[in-house]
BAMIMI-226555 format. One record per atom (N, C-alpha, C): residue in one letter; x, y, z. Coordinates in pm, whole numbers, plus 50000, padded with zeros to 5 digits. Example, Ala and Ser with C-alpha at 12.3 -4.5 7.8 and 13.67 -1.06 7.14 Angstrom:
BEGIN
A513194943150780 A512304955050780 A513204967050780 S512854977550708 S513674989450714 S512905000350787 
***
This chain:
BEGIN
X500974986849995 X499904999249983 X500655010450001 X500545021549912 X501475034149922 X500905043750004 X501995053150042 X501685062250144 X500305075450074 X500095073549962 X499405082049920 X497915075849924 X497655064049966 X496375061449986 X495785065350118 X494715065850144 X493855067450255 X494325059650379 X494445062050489 X494885052150572 X493605045850644 X493625033250657 X492765022450700 X492815024950843 X491515021550879 X491135023051067 X491695010451103 X491815009151212 X492124996151309 X491094986651262 X491614973651229 X490474964251183 X489624959351320 X488794952751303 X487944945251387 X488584939051510 X488164938151618 X489004931151728 X489334913451705 X490544910551733 X490704897851712 X489674888851800 X489174875451759 X488424870251838 X488814863051969 X488394858952084 X488904854352189 X489144863452282 X489364874952282 X489664882852388 X488584896352378 X487334893352354 X486344902352348 X485734906252460 X485654920052494 X484904923552617 X483424917452653 X483204908852748 X481924906252785 X480764917552774 X479804915252751 X478564921952785 X478474926152923 X478394939452968 X478364944453074 X479454947653160 X480594944653075 X481894951953128 X481954965353111 X482814969353196 X482984986653159 X483714986753040 X483484997552979 X484175003452837 X485845005052852 X486504997952776 X487805002952772 X488205016952713 X489225025252761 X489785037052643 X491415034252646 X491785038852541 X493385038152492 X493885051352483 X495145047652532 X496115063252483 X497545058552448 X497985063252351 X499415059152313 X500055071652296 X501295072252338 X502205082852320 X503415078752268 X503735081452129 X504775079052088 X505945091352080 X506605092152189 X507745102252165 X509145100452084 X510185105052134 X511345109152068 X512215097152141 X511865091452236 X512545079152284 X511865068552325 X510445066852350 X509655059952428 X508275058052313 X507915045252320 X506375044052269 X505555038352360 X504425043652426 X503615041252553 X502315039552524 X501885029752563 X500165026452544 X499685022052688 X498505027252711 X497745025652832 X496375025152815 X496065013352876 X494235008152820 X493725008352957 X492785014152977 X491815014953125 X490515015853120 X490025014053218 X488415016453197 X487935026553323 X486975032053315 X486585045053392 X486335039753535 X486515044053654 X485945041853781 X485195054553822 X484715053253946 X483855067153993 X484835075754038 X483765087654052 X484995099554101 X485845102054012 X485405099253864 X486375106053756 X487925099453742 X488095085753817 X489415083453788 X489395068953676 X490355060053676 X490155049353600 X491325039753655 X490995026553596 X491725015653634 X492615008453532 X493705006953552 X494545003253408 X494194987853406 X494074984853279 X493784971253220 X495054968353192 X495914974453106 X496844967553036 X497604980853001 X499144980253007 X500074992452977 X501274980352923 X501544989352801 X502814987152717 X503854996552691 X505154994352703 X506185004452673 X507384996352620 X507675004152535 X509105000652473 X510025013652428 X511365009252454 X512035023952425 X512455020352286 X512055031452182 X512405029552024 X513355038951989 X513725047952043 X514515061352017 X514335065751863 X513055068051861 X512915075251740 X513665084751678 X513955093551792 X514985106551751 X516195103251756 X517015090651720 X517945090751748 X518795095451638 X519485105651614 X520325111851482 X519535122351436 X518295125851512 X517585136251432 X518135149051422 X519005151551535 X519205163951560 X520435167951419 X521275157551436 X521985159251289 X521725160351148 X520705148551128 X520195144851003 X519105154250953 X518095156251064 X516615165551028 X515985156550997 X516055139650982 X515195131950965 X515125120451044 X514075110351035 X514025098551102 X514735089251049 X515555080751080 X516345072251025 X515425057451020 X515925052850894 X515045038950857 X515135032150989 X516105030551056 X516225019851158 X515515026051277 X515245037051311 X514675042951394 X512975039451370 X512635042051246 X511375039751214 X510745026451217 X511755016651208 X511345002551197 X511205000451364 X512135001851409 X511864998651580 X510215005851642 X510015017251599 X508755024051628 X507715016851597 X507755013951434 X506815002851367 X506664990951452 X507424985951492 X507274970351539 X506354974051687 X507044984151778 X506234986851867 X504774991351850 X504625000251749 X503035005551731 X502104991251680 X502854984251602 X502014971551559 X501624963151680 X502404962451774 X502244955351918 X500974963651980 X501114975751968 X500024983452026 X498604983751959 X498774983451814 X497544981351767 X496914970751802 X497514959251796 X496864948651836 X496184945751975 X496954950752076 X496484951152200 X494924960452199 X495204970252155 X493904978652135 X492654969552083 X493124966351973 X491894956451882 X491434944051988 X492144938152055 X491904926952144 X491074931352245 X491354942952311 X490634949952428 X489114953652381 X488854956252259 X487694962752202 X487364976552283 X488454984452249 X488454997452290 X487445005352229 X486815013552329 X485355022752255 X485905035852212 X487235039052251 X487715051152247 X489345051952246 X490025056752141 X491515056052115 X491865068452070 X492805074852128 X493745084752088 X495365082052081 X495865081751987 X497335080451964 X498215095351895 X499055100951999 X499665112451965 X501255107851925 X501815118251875 X503335117951839 X503635132351869 X504935132251940 X505465145051964 X506575148651897 X507735153751999 X508955163951908 X509335156151779 X509705145651790 X510575140351680 X509625138651563 X508375137551589 X507425136951434 X507285152551392 X507365158451532 X507035173651498 X508225181851407 X509375178951415 X510465185551347 X511075179551244 X511025164351241 X511535157551137 X510835160550999 X511825159550890 X511375165550764 X510605154150701 X510555139850749 X509635130950712 X508905125350819 X508485133450933 X507725130951016 X506435127650976 X505805136150893 X504305134650857 X504115121050751 X505375116850685 X505325107350582 X505425093750657 X506055095650802 X505895084050889 X504925079950960 X504185091750989 X502715089851060 X501505085150945 X501775088750828 X501155083450710 X501355067650704 X502715064550700 X502885051850709 X502475041150784 X502585048050921 X502095041151054 X500545037551019 X499645046350972 X498375046350955 X498185034250873 X498685034450757 X498405026150642 X498965011950670 X499935007950763 X500394994950784 X499764990050914 X499664998751027 X499354995051142 X497464996751180 X496905006851115 X495865013451145 X495735022351272 X497065025251331 X496585030851441 X497195048151359 X496185055551381 X496275069551337 X496665079951428 X498255082751428 X498955092951505 X498695105451482 X498545114351578 X498175129451563 X499385135851609 X500185145351545 X501205151651607 X500765162251671 X500795166451800 X500385175251881 X501235186851887 X500585198151922 X501645210651943 X502475211452079 X503195216852118 X503755215652205 X503135223152306 X502015231952304 X501125235852402 X499875226752434 X499685217652349 X498855204052373 X499705195452478 X500635193252430 X501515182152500 X501665187752652 X501895200352697 X502275204652805 X500795206352917 X499695207052834 X498275206352852 X498055192852925 X498095183252826 X497805168352873 X498725164152982 X500045168353005 X500975164353101 X500165170453252 X499675181553232 X499215189053362 X498055178653392 X497075177153306 X496055169053332 X496165156653362 X497425150553340 X497865134553395 X498205134053498 X498655148653565 X499525149653708 X498605154253789 X497035157953764 X496425166553853 X496385162354021 X496345148454008 X496215143054146 X497495145254261 X498285150254171 X499725150254264 X500225168254264 X499035174554228 X499105187454288 X498795191454411 X499565197054496 X499395200554639 X498915213054653 X497675211754700 X497045229754723 X497415236154816 X498175227754923 X498835234655042 X499775246054991 X500065243954857 X501035253354813 X500235264254740 X501075274854694 X500495285754620 X500695282854458 X501595274854390 X501825274454288 X502445259754265 X502705252654152 X503255240154122 X503975245353989 X505115239153926 X505795239953825 X505615223953765 X504985219853654 X504985208253589 X505755205753482 X506965196253507 X508205193953439 X507885182653365 X508045183153228 X507945171453147 X509035167453070 X509625161553123 X510975160053034 X510835149152933 X510965150752800 X510975138752681 X512135138952656 X512145130152518 X513545127852456 X513875138152374 X513025146952343 X513365158552225 X513245172152290 X512045170052353 X511905186152424 X511395183152571 X511295194352632 X510775195552777 X509865204152791 X508475201552824 X507485211752861 X507435215152998 X507015229353022 X507275235053170 X505695242253162 X504995237753282 X503645246753319 X503805252053425 X503475265753450 X503165271953586 X501895272153618 X501525263653718 X500205260453753 X499805269553906 X498605278353881 X498395288553998 X497555278254081 X497815273654221 X497155268054305 X496225274454399 X496395287954410 X495595298354479 X494065296754474 X493185294354587 X491825296954563 X491315284754468 X491915272354454 X491405263254355 X490405255654433 X489075254754363 X487815246054433 X488245230854387 X488175223154514 X488495208054507 X488025202154391 X488735194854307 X488025186354182 X488125196754053 X488315210354070 X488735216553971 X489975217653891 X490165221353766 X491405220253700 X491865232453732 X493255233853801 X493825248953811 X494485255553695 X494195268253685 X494845276053591 X496135274253555 X496495271253409 X498115275353381 X498525289253360 X499165294353435 X499345307853374 X500455310653286 X501175300353272 X502275302753154 X502975285853129 X503275285753014 X503975274152963 X505125277052885 X505875267052884 X507075267052788 X507545254452727 X508015255452598 X508445243752552 X509765243652497 X510635237252548 X512345239152541 X512445227752445 X513235229452335 X513515218752236 X514665212452258 X514635207452393 X516115199652465 X515245188552544 X515605176352498 X515085165852585 X516655156452641 X516305145452696 X517235135952701 X518255129952601 X517465127852465 X518195123452377 X518785134352293 X518185146452286 X519085155552217 X520055161252317 X519875161252441 X521015167852535 X522215160652509 X521835143752523 X522955134052522 X523645136652404 X523185136152283 X523785139952166 X524455152352153 X524085161352203 X525115175252197 X526065171952276 X525975166752388 X527085165352469 X527395152452533 X528265146452441 X528595130752434 X529295130652584 X528905118052636 X529795116452752 X531265113252774 X531605106252662 X532995102952652 X533325089152770 X534505088452784 X535145080452877 X534645076953003 X534545087553066 X534045090753191 X533285101853222 X532275105253283 X531405111353315 X531875123453422 X532035133653388 X532495146753497 X531765152653558 X532095161453633 X531255173753692 X531025184453591 X532435185753524 X532245197653413 X531645192953312 X531205183853254 X530495176753147 X528975179653200 X528645174653320 X527505174853360 X526915190553382 X527735198553442 X527715214853445 X527415219653325 X528155216853194 X527895221353080 X526305218753033 X525845206653060 X524785204853030 X523595212053079 X523855213453230 X522825222253293 X522845238653282 X524095243253248 X524145255053174 X523235257853070 X523365249752982 X522695249352835 X521515249652846 X520845240552937 X519405239252956 X518995252953036 X519545255153118 X519085268453210 X519095280153138 X520095282453033 X519995293752968 X518725295552878 X518515283352831 X517125283752761 X515805287352835 X515735282952972 X514685285353066 X514905299253110 X515925304353137 X515995317253174 X515565328853055 X515645325552944 X515225335952858 X513705338552812 X513175327952905 X511445332052913 X511115336953007 X510225349053002 X509875358553099 X508225356753117 X507795351253053 X506295353653076 X505835348953239 X506555339753279 X505925334753403 X506785341753528 X507825352253497 X508235359953571 X507315364353714 X506085368153676 X505195373453778 X504835363353885 X505415347553860 X505255341453984 X506385338954050 X507605346353984 X508825343054072 X508695343354241 X508175353654286 X508135357554410 X507665346054486 X506715338354443 X505995325854516 X507165317554524 X507965314754409 X509085305054416 X510355307254506 X510525319954503 X511795326554574 X511065323854729 X509885326354767 X509465324454899 X509465308754924 X509825300754858 X509575289154880 X507875281854907 X506945288954858 X505725285454863 X505175280854738 X506035270454664 X505465266154539 X506485250254559 X505695241354447 X506615228054451 X506635224754305 X507585214554263 X507915209554143 X507185194354145 X506645192853995 X506105179453961 X506905176353842 X507825165153872 X508665159953748 X507985147853715 X507805147053573 X507465136053508 X508485130753382 X509045118453393 X509705113853295 X510675103053352 X511105097453236 X511745083553300 X513005084753349 X513655095653319 X514805099653426 X514645103653540 X513535111353571 X513325115553696 X512865103353805 X511935094553727 X511505083353818 X512775073553829 X513735071553741 X514985067153781 X515555072353894 X515685085353892 X516385089254014 X515445089354176 X514475086954123 X513565084254255 X513875069954286 X513995060054191 X514365048454228 X515585044354279 X516505053054241 X518165052154286 X518125060854458 X517245066854477 X516985075954601 X516265065754701 X515395058754628 X514645048754737 X515595036854765 X516685032654670 X517595021154683 X516695009854638 X515855011254551 X514684998054508 X515934986654457 X515524975354485 X515984965954428 X515404961654283 X514364968054262 X513774965554107 X512784978554119 X512484983253999 X511674995353981 X510084990754023 X509704998554112 X508264997754144 X507545010054142 X506645007954057 X505665021354035 X504835028854153 X504325015454222 X503615021654345 X504465025754449 X506025023454469 X506615029654563 X507195047054499 X507185046554367 X508025058254328 X506675068254285 X505625068154231 X504735075854187 X503975081454284 X504325095154276 X503595104954406 X504695106654529 X505765102454540 X506675103554645 X507235118854641 X507435122754747 X508265135354760 X509685134454776 X510675144954715 X512065145654734 X512315157854751 X513295161554836 X513875174654837 X514785177554710 X515215189154718 X516275192854601 X517415188954662 X517635186754778 X519065179354800 X519175167954797 X517805159854800 X517725144954761 X518075143754607 X517135153854528 X517455152454396 X519115153254343 X519555161654415 X520945161954349 X521965153954415 X521615146254524 X522405138154612 X522445124754495 X521055122754434 X520775108754352 X521695113654215 X521655125854164 X522355126654040 X523845125054066 X524345130954181 X525705128254209 X526435113454228 X525575104954294 X525605090054280 X525675086054144 X525005090154067 X524905085353932 X526215089153859 X526545103753870 X527685109853805 X529055101153859 X528805095053981 X530165087454052 X530255071053957 X529255069253876 X529265055853833 X529885055153695 X530175047953637 X530695046053508 X529295043053419 X529355040653280 X528205036953211 X527575025053230 X528665018253255 X528475002053281 X527694999653422 X528315008453501 X527635004953655 X526175011253651 X525915021253586 X524625027553549 X523705016753488 X524145012353368 X523184999153318 X523004991853409 X523854987853517 X523304975253606 X522564978653704 X522444991153724 X521094997553837 X519844990253783 X519154984653867 X517804980253839 X516944990153802 X517065003353851 X515925013153815 X516285018853684 X517415013153630 X518185021753501 X518275013353400 X519025004153375 X519114997153310 X520085002153169 X520174988853097 X521014996152981 X520455005652882 X518885003752847 X518315013652766 X518545026952799 X518515031552958 X518395044953012 X519775049653037 X521105038853033 X522085042753103 X522975057053050 X522795056952918 X523325071552869 X522485082252844 X521425080152886 X520355091552916 X520075099653030 X519995089353148 X519745095053277 X520265103653315 X521575108153307 X522215120553366 X521945133653268 X521605130653172 X520925142553081 X519815146153147 X518695137353183 X517705140253258 X517745147953393 X518765141953453 X519235148753614 X519835162853561 X520115164853472 X520705177553436 X519745187253380 X518585183353316 X517475190753308 X516705195753423 X516585186353508 X515895186953625 X516585197453709 X517835195453710 X518885206753812 X518785219453749 X518665221553613 X518575234553561 X517275239653604 X516405233253581 X514995238253640 X515125242853755 X515455233753855 X515445236653989 X516335250554055 X517205252253963 X517925264153988 X517765276653941 X517095274653830 X516115287153777 X514885288253847 X514185281353877 X512935280853951 X512895275654089 X513525277054185 X514015270554321 X512515266854371 X512895255554401 X511565242754502 X512305236254585 X511945238154695 X512625225854820 X512185213954782 X510675210854741 X509785202854729 X509745195654599 X510035187154558 X509575182054428 X508945165954455 X507955165654367 X507025153254364 X507245144254227 X507555134354239 X508025124554129 X506625117254082 X506535120353932 X505115115553887 X505445101853792 X505205093153789 X505295081553702 X503605081953642 X503685093753570 X502315092853491 X502645106153382 X501645109753318 X501995124453227 X500995123153112 X501505121152985 X500795122152875 X499515113552850 X499925099452879 X498895090452842 X497665089752943 X497955095353095 X496925095453154 X496075107653142 X496845119053090 X496205131253048 X495205128452935 X495365120652822 X494795116352726 X493385107552763 X493715098752849 X492685088852910 X491565097452979 X492235105453067 X491085118153156 X490325122953078 X490945129152981 X490165137452857 X489285130152799 X489875118752739 X488705111152670 X487445106252724 X487955104952870 X486655097452939 X485935110052998 X486245118653010 X485495133853027 X484535135552903 X485295134252800 X484345141952685 X483365133852652 X483515115352657 X482375107452647 X481345108452764 X481635113652880 X480885115752989 X479955129152983 X480695138652907 X479985150952873 X478905150152783 X479165139552672 X478245138052570 X477185130352602 X476975121152726 X476035111652743 X475135120952821 X475925130052917 X474875138852980 X474095149452891 X474745155252801 X473845161452702 X472925154952636 X473195140952570 X472175131952514 X470725131452597 X471255129452768 X470195126252875 X469235139652865 X470015150752893 X469375163052872 X468345165252771 X468845162552646 X468355166452527 X466925155852525 X467405144152582 X465985132652592 X465005138352673 X465285142852799 X464465147552877 X463715159952802 X464455168152755 X463985182252686 X462625176152571 X463145168852497 X462355163852408 X461085155552444 X461225149352536 X459695143852610 X458795155752655 X459425165752735 X458605174752780 X457845182252686 X458735184852550 X458085193852442 X457255185452389 X457225169852380 X456205162352287 X454955163452364 X455145162052530 X454155162852610 X453175176452595 
***
């Protein structure tokens, strides 16, 4: 099938794993980033939450070499395609009623990004939507809503991706419980763990000077942004907190907790101080790349990227000081799921209201 043909929809679900009548509906969210392909399938629960039915994640490094070439490489596209085929089959088997798949920075900036998205639709039935940095930031905030602590006056949600980092300054003053707090400013920095690691190769040994170069590079990008400056006094007075969402930040948390293996239930939602974040980064810096790869909360796939993530987090903390950091093993996928479920619930309520109105009119 050529790329010029119209993309086909996901075919009917495979038999044998069909959802029994009366079971709650399944929703799915897929996030194809510069480094990872992640899928989450869930069913809604009472009070606006959801229960995860199935999760799938693969490191595909779609953006590998993109900074230098401006294009997605054939090898990277094949890795991503393999993960997307698995994801599409999982969505079919679960008889998902609503599915949204997004692509972020790598597909946004690659010369062949849209051509790859078209190919994915033709070969897998997964219709990727390349979203804007602003929507990426909004979805990250939505996915982390339950981790915002309204005992503070503000929060800075930091979503560290493979090719970009989104920062959202959230106003927590006077927020009604259950309501979404306003985002006063947001910034997308075109620097992520993959692009930063490629710009500053590690070399034989990781040094403090090399790490400092990465921190200063990111810090300069953030410092140039002035729209959030009205919130500076809140941060300077330590009346704000950070929410960090990324594989690198959760890996730092796992190192801090000295976990024998990664455990999402132990990591998601924990509080770390700024000093603890810096201590975890310092511990990683003292290890060789081989020793980092052997760490149970890092592994070989993240060994060359985790220090870039730590540098991004430190740059944010130096520019926007917060003593308290909340670690989030959640983000875009959760934001998509909550949005899909809220939309469906809103439509059903409107239908019921229209139905009652029609009955009255007929009477």
